[in-house]
N, C-alpha and C positions, 0 to 999 in steps of 0.2 A: 484487518478490512476497514470499510467504510462503510458498515452498514453497522449500526448500533442504535442504544438508545435512543440518542440523540437525532437523528433522522428517520427512525425505524415507520413510523408513519409516513412519511412523504414517500420513504424505498415503496412501501406496499400497495398505495395506491398508485405509483407506480408500473408497477407488476401489475395490477387488474388492468393497467390501462394498457399493457404492453400484451394484456390475454387479448382485451377487447379489438387491439388493432390485428394483430393474427388469426383471430377469425373473423375480420371483416377481410381482411388480404387473402384468406381462403373459401370465403365465399364469393368474392369479386372474380376469383381464378375460374370456380364452376361455372359462375354465371359468363363469364367470357367466352367458355367451354361451350357448353349449352343453347348461345345465343348465336353463336357461328358454328353449331351441330360437329365441333373437333371432335374428335372419337380420338380417347389415348392410347396405347398400345398396352397390353396386360404386363406390359416389361418396365414401362415407365409409371412409376406410381406418383401421381397428383401427393400435396405437400397439403401432410396434417397441419391444424391447430398446434399442436405439441412441439411438431417439425419448425415452423416458424415461427414460433416463441423462441426457441432455443436457437437461431441462427440471430433473432433480431437480440435477445438476450446477450449471445456473444460479440456481436457487433458495440454494443452499448459497453461492455466491459474491457474490452480490449480498445476501445475509441473513441466514441461518443462520449462516456463519460470525463473526459478534460474541458470540455465545449463549457462554459463558462454557466448559462442555462440552467446544467443543473443543480449550480451553486446556486444561486440563484433562488431554483426553487425548494431547496433542501434535501434535495435526494441525494447527493455529496458533497458529505461536508470538509472532505479534506484535499486538499492544494497537490498538484501535480508534484510529487520527489524525485520519479522518474534519473536514472543518472548518475554520475559518478559524483562525489562529493569530497573537496579533497579542506587538511586544516592540521588543527593540533589540540591535543589530549592535554591535560594538567592533570593529575595526579596526589592526593592527599601522601600515597609513596614515596615522596620524597621532598613533602609541603608546599607543593607547588611549582617550583622551581625550575621542571624540563618543559618543555613544549615536547608532546609527545608528536611526530606524524599520524597523523589518521586519514585514511581515505574508505569510503563508505560507496556502496556500490549497494542503488536502491533498485526493485523493479516493483511497480506498481501498477494494477487494474484496478476497477474500480470493487470491487468485492477480495484484493489480494493483494500483501505487502510483503517485500521479503527484504531484508536488511543485511548484508555481509561488510567486515572492516577488514581492514589490513592494518596492522600497528606495526613500530619496528621490531619486536620480537614477538608478535600473535597475528593470529585474525581468528576472528568470531564468525556467526550467523543466529539469528534472531532465531526463536524458537517460539515462541509467542506475541503478537504484535496485533496492535489496535490504534485507531484513533478516536478521541474522545475530547471533549472541553473540561479543560483542568478549570478547573474551582481557583483558583491560587491566580490566576492573569487575564481569566475569562476568555484567551484565546483556545484555539484548535489546537492541539497536540497529539504527538505520537507515540505513544509508550510501548516498548517491547519488554522481553526477556533474552537476555543471550546467552551463547556456551561460546566459551575463547580458549582457545588452544594455544600453545604455546609453539614457534621454531623448532628445530632441530635444535638448531646452536644457540637460542635463548638462555638466559644466568638460569644456573639451577634454582634461583628460587620463584622462578616461573614457576606455572601450577595450571590445571585447567580448571576452570572455574565457572559458573555462572552470574550473571547478573542483570540488572535490571535499566533501563535506560528513559529518561522524557526528552522528546528534541522538539522543539515548535518552532515553527518556518520563518523567517522575516523576509517580507516579498521585496523590501528597501533595498536590503542588502543580499535577497538573494541568497540566504543562508541561512542552516539550521545551528541553533543553538539548545543547548543546554548540560544537562548530567548525566552521571552513570550511577551505579551502585553495584561492584562487586560482590558475591557472595559472601560464606563465614568462612569459605577457604582463604580469603584476603583478607577479606575487611577494607578496602578501601575504596575512596567514592572522587568525583573527580568533575570537571566542567570540558565542555563539546564544543567545539564551532568550529565547524566545516560550511565551503562556498560551493556552490555549485561549478565543475569543475568543464562537465562535457553534459 
């Protein structure tokens, strides 16, 4: 999610403002209908405040959150990472000697993000994701836990495992750069660098 302790206050103010806008919208519709003596048939519902709020929030969550304004106001802290990313992974498994082809597909909205990965012998999917301010480099980073499953034709040493990833977006090179750690079944770690392909 893009909503956490780093932008909780700003997002709360935004939600309250959205409720206010929804209230004014419903009031405006009711006033127009009354002023022009328009009678709405019983089978047509006039929008309620919750209904208008849900519609407005859906529009924001799917589309408007990408606008720079919401980052400037601190409502959204994350960059738009939607798309396909390709690059390489280096692993401690072979002392970082090989460039393992990597492809990440990221689907993101204002409140959700999902990361699916494809590698030469396995696939992965994120199981818990969040953005946060990294205290090490003072940059917003994507942190997520993943579950990785080997392909049917993978080597026998490959096994289903879980792990964690930290990725930081570099706008100058349009790249996601970071590292990963796989759980106790493998105890490997490594680096990730992918650039946006689509």
